[in-house]
PLY file of the C-alpha trace (Angstrom):
ply
format ascii 1.0
element vertex 285
property float x
property float y
property float z
element edge 284
property int vertex1
property int vertex2
end_header
0.00 0.00 0.00
1.26 3.47 -0.76
-0.40 5.40 2.08
1.18 5.35 5.53
-1.20 3.46 7.80
-1.91 5.58 10.87
1.78 6.43 11.09
3.11 6.43 14.65
-0.32 6.33 16.28
-0.86 6.98 19.95
-1.81 3.55 21.30
-4.66 3.32 23.79
-5.41 0.49 26.20
-9.21 0.54 26.42
-10.31 -0.02 29.98
-13.07 -2.38 28.85
-10.40 -4.83 27.66
-9.17 -5.16 31.25
-12.26 -5.29 33.47
-12.56 -6.18 36.25
-9.53 -4.13 37.27
-8.64 -1.29 39.61
-7.75 2.10 38.18
-4.24 1.95 39.61
-3.65 -1.50 38.10
-5.00 -0.36 34.73
-2.63 2.60 34.65
0.32 0.47 35.76
-0.44 -2.26 33.20
-0.74 0.26 30.37
2.41 2.09 31.38
4.41 -1.10 31.76
3.33 -2.51 28.41
4.15 0.35 26.06
0.75 2.00 25.70
0.57 5.78 25.49
-2.86 6.25 27.04
-5.92 4.55 28.48
-9.66 4.90 28.18
-11.76 4.89 31.33
-15.33 3.66 31.48
-17.96 3.35 34.20
-16.77 -0.06 35.45
-13.22 1.19 36.07
-14.51 4.40 37.62
-16.93 2.58 39.95
-14.09 0.33 41.09
-11.96 3.40 41.79
-14.74 4.81 43.97
-15.01 1.51 45.83
-11.24 1.65 46.36
-11.63 5.07 47.97
-10.07 7.08 45.12
-11.37 10.56 44.40
-11.13 12.06 40.92
-8.18 14.08 42.22
-6.52 10.85 43.40
-7.04 9.29 39.99
-5.44 12.28 38.29
-2.45 12.00 40.60
-2.02 8.31 39.70
-2.03 9.30 36.03
0.43 12.14 36.47
2.81 9.99 38.49
2.84 7.37 35.73
3.15 9.73 32.77
-0.02 8.25 31.26
-3.01 10.20 29.95
-6.65 9.48 29.19
-7.73 9.40 25.58
-11.44 8.90 26.25
-13.82 8.70 29.15
-16.46 6.30 27.93
-20.09 5.78 28.47
-22.17 8.97 28.33
-25.47 7.52 27.21
-28.44 9.43 28.59
-28.06 12.52 26.40
-30.82 11.71 23.91
-33.74 10.07 25.72
-34.36 9.19 29.36
-32.58 6.19 30.94
-35.85 4.27 31.26
-35.90 3.87 27.47
-32.77 1.69 27.61
-32.65 -2.11 27.70
-31.55 -3.14 31.19
-28.46 -4.92 29.87
-27.10 -1.61 28.59
-28.34 0.60 31.42
-25.83 3.27 32.42
-24.73 3.03 36.05
-22.88 6.36 36.23
-24.61 9.62 35.37
-23.65 11.72 32.36
-22.80 14.58 34.72
-20.38 12.47 36.70
-18.67 11.11 33.59
-18.23 14.61 32.18
-16.79 15.75 35.51
-14.47 12.74 35.47
-13.26 13.55 31.96
-12.45 17.11 32.97
-10.73 16.03 36.19
-8.56 13.47 34.40
-7.65 15.81 31.56
-9.19 13.48 29.00
-9.01 14.36 25.34
-12.59 13.35 24.58
-15.78 11.86 25.95
-17.24 8.89 24.12
-21.02 8.79 23.81
-23.43 6.09 22.70
-27.15 5.58 23.07
-29.33 2.53 23.59
-33.00 3.23 23.12
-35.63 4.01 20.56
-34.09 5.10 17.20
-34.76 8.70 16.24
-34.08 10.72 13.07
-30.68 12.40 12.85
-32.21 15.86 12.94
-33.88 15.00 16.25
-30.66 13.66 17.76
-28.53 16.55 16.48
-29.94 19.11 18.93
-29.13 17.14 22.11
-25.76 16.17 20.64
-24.95 19.81 19.90
-25.96 20.77 23.44
-23.64 18.09 24.82
-20.80 19.38 22.64
-21.40 22.93 23.84
-21.31 21.82 27.44
-18.11 19.84 26.91
-16.43 22.68 25.05
-16.38 24.73 28.23
-14.14 22.10 29.77
-11.95 21.77 26.67
-13.39 18.35 25.82
-14.34 16.81 22.48
-17.39 14.56 22.10
-16.89 11.36 20.09
-20.12 9.67 18.98
-19.69 5.91 18.72
-22.15 4.04 16.55
-22.96 0.61 17.96
-24.32 -2.04 15.60
-27.30 -2.82 17.86
-27.92 0.62 19.37
-30.02 3.71 18.60
-27.34 5.05 16.26
-26.10 1.88 14.66
-23.89 2.71 11.72
-21.48 5.25 10.28
-24.19 6.95 8.24
-26.36 7.48 11.28
-23.47 8.81 13.37
-22.11 11.13 10.69
-25.57 12.55 9.95
-25.92 13.51 13.62
-22.41 14.98 13.86
-22.76 16.91 10.60
-26.22 18.21 11.45
-25.04 19.33 14.91
-22.24 21.33 13.31
-20.00 21.58 16.36
-16.21 21.66 15.91
-15.66 19.51 19.00
-18.14 16.88 17.80
-16.84 13.87 15.90
-16.85 10.09 15.58
-15.30 7.15 17.35
-14.85 4.34 14.83
-14.87 0.87 16.36
-13.86 -1.62 13.67
-16.08 -4.37 15.09
-19.20 -2.24 14.94
-18.24 -0.86 11.53
-17.62 -4.24 9.90
-20.21 -6.24 11.84
-22.88 -3.69 11.04
-23.21 -1.69 7.83
-19.75 -0.79 6.46
-19.71 2.08 3.99
-16.22 2.77 2.67
-17.42 5.44 0.25
-18.95 7.40 3.11
-15.86 6.83 5.26
-13.66 8.33 2.56
-15.88 11.42 2.42
-15.64 12.28 6.13
-12.97 14.85 7.03
-10.06 13.14 8.76
-10.13 15.51 11.71
-13.71 14.52 12.55
-12.68 10.97 13.40
-11.55 11.44 16.98
-10.55 7.87 17.76
-10.30 4.31 16.45
-10.86 1.08 18.37
-9.64 -2.24 17.02
-11.34 -5.59 17.44
-11.60 -8.55 15.10
-14.04 -11.47 14.80
-14.51 -14.81 13.15
-16.76 -15.32 10.18
-19.40 -16.55 9.70
-20.94 -14.90 12.74
-22.47 -17.26 15.24
-25.29 -15.39 16.92
-27.07 -12.13 17.65
-24.99 -8.98 17.68
-25.42 -8.58 21.44
-23.85 -12.00 21.98
-21.22 -11.86 19.25
-19.73 -8.73 20.78
-18.49 -10.90 23.65
-16.53 -13.00 21.14
-14.33 -10.25 19.74
-10.80 -11.32 18.88
-7.41 -9.68 18.78
-6.79 -7.57 15.66
-5.56 -9.83 12.90
-6.73 -12.99 14.68
-10.13 -13.00 12.97
-11.46 -12.54 9.47
-13.23 -9.18 9.44
-10.69 -7.54 7.14
-9.44 -4.90 9.58
-6.46 -4.00 7.42
-8.77 -2.64 4.72
-10.43 -0.30 7.24
-7.06 0.90 8.54
-6.03 1.54 4.95
-9.15 3.62 4.32
-8.44 5.65 7.45
-4.88 6.23 6.29
-5.98 7.34 2.83
-8.19 10.07 4.26
-5.40 11.13 6.62
-6.75 10.09 10.03
-4.23 10.66 12.81
-6.39 9.81 15.81
-5.43 7.72 18.83
-6.00 4.04 18.17
-7.12 1.66 20.89
-7.76 -2.02 21.38
-11.10 -3.12 22.80
-11.21 -6.89 23.17
-12.70 -8.53 26.23
-11.36 -12.09 26.53
-11.53 -14.09 29.77
-8.60 -16.28 28.71
-6.44 -13.19 28.24
-7.58 -11.77 31.56
-6.48 -14.96 33.31
-2.89 -13.86 32.65
-3.25 -10.98 35.10
-3.19 -7.23 34.33
0.41 -7.00 33.16
0.31 -10.17 31.08
-2.98 -9.18 29.49
-1.80 -5.67 28.65
1.46 -6.97 27.18
-0.39 -9.38 24.90
-2.84 -6.67 23.81
0.03 -4.31 23.03
1.92 -7.01 21.15
-1.19 -7.79 19.08
-1.59 -4.14 18.13
2.06 -3.73 17.18
2.01 -6.93 15.13
-1.20 -5.99 13.36
-0.18 -2.41 12.60
3.26 -3.60 11.53
1.66 -5.96 9.06
-0.43 -3.06 7.75
2.74 -1.09 7.07
4.50 -4.13 5.62
2.30 -7.11 4.67
5.32 -9.43 4.90
5.57 -8.61 8.63
2.47 -10.64 9.37
3.66 -13.75 7.55
0 1
1 2
2 3
3 4
4 5
5 6
6 7
7 8
8 9
9 10
10 11
11 12
12 13
13 14
14 15
15 16
16 17
17 18
18 19
19 20
20 21
21 22
22 23
23 24
24 25
25 26
26 27
27 28
28 29
29 30
30 31
31 32
32 33
33 34
34 35
35 36
36 37
37 38
38 39
39 40
40 41
41 42
42 43
43 44
44 45
45 46
46 47
47 48
48 49
49 50
50 51
51 52
52 53
53 54
54 55
55 56
56 57
57 58
58 59
59 60
60 61
61 62
62 63
63 64
64 65
65 66
66 67
67 68
68 69
69 70
70 71
71 72
72 73
73 74
74 75
75 76
76 77
77 78
78 79
79 80
80 81
81 82
82 83
83 84
84 85
85 86
86 87
87 88
88 89
89 90
90 91
91 92
92 93
93 94
94 95
95 96
96 97
97 98
98 99
99 100
100 101
101 102
102 103
103 104
104 105
105 106
106 107
107 108
108 109
109 110
110 111
111 112
112 113
113 114
114 115
115 116
116 117
117 118
118 119
119 120
120 121
121 122
122 123
123 124
124 125
125 126
126 127
127 128
128 129
129 130
130 131
131 132
132 133
133 134
134 135
135 136
136 137
137 138
138 139
139 140
140 141
141 142
142 143
143 144
144 145
145 146
146 147
147 148
148 149
149 150
150 151
151 152
152 153
153 154
154 155
155 156
156 157
157 158
158 159
159 160
160 161
161 162
162 163
163 164
164 165
165 166
166 167
167 168
168 169
169 170
170 171
171 172
172 173
173 174
174 175
175 176
176 177
177 178
178 179
179 180
180 181
181 182
182 183
183 184
184 185
185 186
186 187
187 188
188 189
189 190
190 191
191 192
192 193
193 194
194 195
195 196
196 197
197 198
198 199
199 200
200 201
201 202
202 203
203 204
204 205
205 206
206 207
207 208
208 209
209 210
210 211
211 212
212 213
213 214
214 215
215 216
216 217
217 218
218 219
219 220
220 221
221 222
222 223
223 224
224 225
225 226
226 227
227 228
228 229
229 230
230 231
231 232
232 233
233 234
234 235
235 236
236 237
237 238
238 239
239 240
240 241
241 242
242 243
243 244
244 245
245 246
246 247
247 248
248 249
249 250
250 251
251 252
252 253
253 254
254 255
255 256
256 257
257 258
258 259
259 260
260 261
261 262
262 263
263 264
264 265
265 266
266 267
267 268
268 269
269 270
270 271
271 272
272 273
273 274
274 275
275 276
276 277
277 278
278 279
279 280
280 281
281 282
282 283
283 284
């Protein structure tokens, strides 16, 4: 391939790949394995609270390690009330608290999703714009993640909301599993300005798929270990000039059995191997 593939990306250890884990252990595992940053979601934050850590304490742990937070994940009640959500995807930390957490940790962006009744993009754009305006006061970006079985389920739906909202700090988180497992649209992807893709998350899967989307998501595999064709997506991102942080979001109980450091090292190794093969196809052989 002629285009550099996400050259020298900032590598993010997604907190979801490591749960259950304490915040301190997540930071230490990421730092000790070569990652540049972490993402923090409700499960990690709730564990930090149980461990007696304040947001200030969490920031001190980060600063002492030299790590930073790419995304705080999980704002999900911005569009319709929580009671509209399926219980399995109910949010257990309020939007307000997650936004406060993102500001306290110096996060680059806040990742938002929504599980509930689908609505037209023009109806979702107003609440999304309001969320962007609120976040802008704290210097935060808002990254809308489309989820293949959620209210906003594909790239078209997400981009329509972001474009309609028209906020400079509003953009997209592109998770390769949701993109390829749902409704991939490479033509649309190539048309989106590179600077509106705020982050990338890697996960692979086997084909053919074996069940409903909500179940298959628990069978995500390391990048390059499945057959989704992740390299083609990375290539498309490179062609349009995306230079966003790139994370790995794979929850695997066998990996987790290795302990935090062992798990993080294997996740980092998988990312480096995969991205190396994207630069040089012979590297993966």
